[in-house]
C-alpha positions, -999 to 999 in steps of 0.1 A, spaced: 549 105 -618 547 143 -614 539 166 -642 568 190 -635 598 191 -655 628 196 -629 650 211 -662 627 238 -668 628 252 -632 648 281 -619 658 291 -584 638 320 -573 608 309 -596 574 315 -581 556 281 -579 522 295 -562 506 318 -537 475 315 -519 454 332 -494 439 315 -462 411 330 -443 416 319 -408 385 322 -385 376 315 -352 355 287 -367 386 274 -382 404 274 -349 376 254 -331 376 229 -361 413 225 -359 411 221 -322 388 192 -326 407 175 -353 440 179 -333 430 177 -297 447 210 -291 422 225 -268 445 252 -253 422 281 -245 445 308 -261 431 295 -294 395 305 -285 392 328 -254 399 364 -254 402 366 -218 427 336 -214 450 349 -244 451 384 -226 456 370 -190 487 353 -206 499 387 -222 490 377 -259 476 402 -281 444 381 -287 433 344 -297 462 328 -317 459 306 -347 475 272 -337 510 271 -349 506 239 -366 474 251 -384 497 279 -398 521 254 -407 499 232 -424 483 260 -443 517 270 -457 528 239 -470 495 235 -489 513 258 -517 538 231 -521 513 205 -522 490 220 -548 521 228 -569 533 189 -572 498 176 -568 506 149 -543 512 152 -506 533 120 -506 558 139 -525 567 163 -496 596 143 -482 607 168 -457 593 200 -441 604 221 -414 596 256 -402 604 282 -374 576 299 -356 584 337 -355 553 357 -352 517 349 -340 487 350 -363 461 368 -344 425 358 -354 401 386 -348 368 374 -336 349 393 -364 373 395 -393 395 365 -390 430 367 -402 445 365 -436 474 345 -443 492 349 -477 515 321 -485 542 321 -513 562 296 -526 593 297 -544 620 273 -556 649 277 -532 672 249 -543 673 221 -573 691 187 -567 686 175 -604 706 142 -598 681 132 -570 649 149 -584 644 168 -552 635 205 -552 635 229 -522 604 251 -520 610 280 -499 577 292 -483 570 326 -470 538 331 -448 528 365 -442 501 379 -418 496 416 -414 529 423 -434 547 402 -408 565 371 -417 550 345 -394 572 314 -402 611 316 -407 630 292 -427 599 276 -442 612 249 -465 595 219 -480 615 191 -499 597 178 -528 604 146 -545 599 148 -583 
């Protein structure tokens, strides 16, 4: 049972905001956990050779970080019943400073009858939205 009162929610209401510092160490750890060892995620020379502006964070790492705002709000990852995003811009992870991803979640839609809330997530890196139409459906 969730602690959230669906009747008290309003469309547009901010449910949380978090900053994630992604470092090259983060990318190495994610690569090990996911099995995605594409060299664009850890080698500057390979990223440059294929025309990228630098080493990129894994898309799925960015996606996973973004949904954490909704998970923290609802308090149970199992309450996320659907989650979809479009990747719109890369997150370039600097070798020294990393990359700061800022994620904000807002109530996008309320289905009181079915106790489902759509959370719209905005993921921003260097003033650019890096995920489009990032939406998590949460079962309350």
